[in-house]
C-alpha positions in Angstrom: 0.0 0.0 0.0 1.1 3.5 -0.7 0.3 6.8 1.0 0.5 9.9 -1.2 0.5 13.4 0.2 1.0 16.6 -1.8 1.0 20.4 -1.5 0.7 21.9 -5.0 0.2 25.6 -5.7 -1.4 25.3 -9.1 -5.1 24.6 -8.9 -5.2 22.9 -12.3 -2.2 20.7 -11.6 -3.5 19.8 -8.2 -6.9 18.9 -9.7 -5.3 16.9 -12.4 -3.4 14.8 -9.9 -6.3 14.2 -7.6 -8.5 13.2 -10.5 -5.8 10.8 -11.8 -5.3 9.2 -8.4 -9.1 8.6 -8.0 -9.2 7.2 -11.5 -6.3 4.9 -10.7 -8.1 3.5 -7.6 -6.5 5.5 -4.8 -8.8 6.5 -2.0 -8.9 10.1 -0.7 -8.5 10.2 3.1 -7.9 13.9 3.3 -8.0 16.7 0.7 -4.4 16.1 -0.4 -3.7 12.7 1.0 -4.5 9.4 -0.8 -3.9 5.7 -0.1 -3.8 3.0 -2.8 -2.5 -0.4 -3.6 -0.3 0.5 -6.6 3.2 1.8 -6.4 3.1 5.4 -7.7 6.8 5.2 -8.7 5.9 2.6 -11.3 3.0 4.6 -12.8 4.1 6.8 -15.8 1.1 9.2 -15.6 1.7 9.9 -11.9 5.5 10.2 -12.5 4.8 12.7 -15.3 2.8 15.0 -13.0 5.3 14.7 -10.3 8.1 15.7 -12.8 6.2 18.9 -13.7 6.0 20.2 -10.1 8.0 23.3 -9.1 10.6 22.3 -6.5 10.5 25.8 -5.0 6.8 25.8 -4.3 5.3 22.3 -4.6 5.9 19.2 -2.5 4.9 15.6 -2.6 5.6 12.5 -0.6 4.7 8.9 -1.1 5.3 6.2 1.4 5.0 2.5 1.4 2.8 1.4 4.3 1.7 -2.1 5.1 -2.0 -3.0 5.4 -1.3 -3.9 9.0 0.2 -0.5 9.8 -2.7 1.3 8.2 -5.2 -0.7 10.2 -3.5 -0.3 13.6 -2.8 3.4 13.3 -5.2 5.9 14.7 -7.6 7.8 12.5 -10.6 10.0 12.8 -13.5 9.9 10.3 -12.6 6.7 8.6 -14.9 3.7 9.2 -13.7 0.2 9.4 -15.5 -0.5 6.1 -13.6 2.4 4.4 -10.3 1.0 5.6 -11.2 -2.4 4.4 -12.1 -0.9 1.0 -8.7 0.8 0.8 -6.8 -2.3 1.6 -8.7 -4.4 -0.9 -10.7 -6.5 1.5 -14.1 -5.0 0.3 -15.2 -4.2 -3.3 -17.7 -1.6 -2.1 -19.9 -0.6 0.8 -23.0 1.4 1.3 -22.8 4.7 3.2 
């Protein structure tokens, strides 16, 4: 699992990245924080957006995190079902 966080000044670039992450199956857990099963380092579209960022103004971070670590860490606002969906244990759930 991968946690992606970013702080991007450009509204259009920020929107493009968030739309791409959602399309790729990442789950938004905060406005600029996503979690997903696929390694962003191996995804050409994500790498392309990261490469266009301005190193003076923009930041991004992605971390590898185990399913176990995601489950055991504290959170506010995420249900157990949402976490199971993120880690691939559920296909969908009703809100």
